[in-house]
N, C-alpha and C positions, 0 to 999 in steps of 0.2 A: 180737295180734301184739306181740311185745316189741321194744323199741328199746334199743339200746346207746348209752350216753353216756360221754363222757370228761370228767372233772371234775378240777379241781385240789384236792388235799387240803390243801396248804399252799403259801404263797408263799415263794419263795427269799428268804433274808435277805441284806442287804448283807455284803460281806466285812469281816471284823474287821481292825482296825488291826494292822499287823505290822512293827514295827521289825526290821531285819535287819542282818547284818554287825556284830554287837555285840562289844565288847571290854570286859573288866573287869580292872582292875589293883588289887591289894591290897598295902598296906604295913603289915603287922601289928606288927612290932617293930623295923623299921628306924627309924621315927620314932615317938615317943610324945608325945602321943596319936597313935594309928594313924589311917589314912585309906584310903579306897577311891575310885576314880573309874571312870566308864564312859562309853562313847559308842556310839551305834548310827549307823553311817555311811550307812545306806540304809533304804529302806522308808518306811512311813507310821506315823502314830500318835506316841506319846510314850514316853519311858523315864526312869527315875531310878535312882540308886544307893541301895541299902539296906545299912547296915553294922551288924553286931552287935558292940557294944562292952561290955567287962567291966572291973571294977576289978582283976581278976587275969588272968593270961594264958589260963586255961581255965575261968573261972567263969561264973556267971549274969550277965546283963547287960540291956541295953536296945538297941532299934533306933534308929539315927540315919539320917536320910534326906537325900539331895541334892535339888536342884530337879528338877521335871519339865521335860524339854526335848523339842522336836520331833525326830523321827528325821531323819536325812539332813543334819544340820548338823555343823559342826566344833567344837561346844561340848561340854564334859564336865560331867557331873553329879558333884559331889563330896560324899561323906558323910564327915564327920570325927567322930572320937571326942573327948570332952572330958576335962578334968582329973579328973572324978569317975569316969569309965569310960574310962581311957586305952588299954586294949588292944583291938585289933581282932581278934576271934575268927573272924569270917567275913563275907562280903559277897556280894551278888547284884544282878542287874539286874531291876527291875520294869518291865513293859511294859503299855501300854494303847493 
């Protein structure tokens, strides 16, 4: 006589952190050096601004980072280019 069994193949993992309602603002050539800032107004986890800065308006460059901040606060993460790489080429929000 065969018996049927039900078994768990894997346990469910906890939900990942999810900052939500995020906003990114970039100031590439309005101010030099350029800067970008972001905020995630809701959710859980953390976020920061990442800015790609270059010595020329469209050249190679380096990434500059703002501080990691908790989601759901009224604080902004600010990433600023410096005098060696003054042009803000692009920016994004990193989440964890």
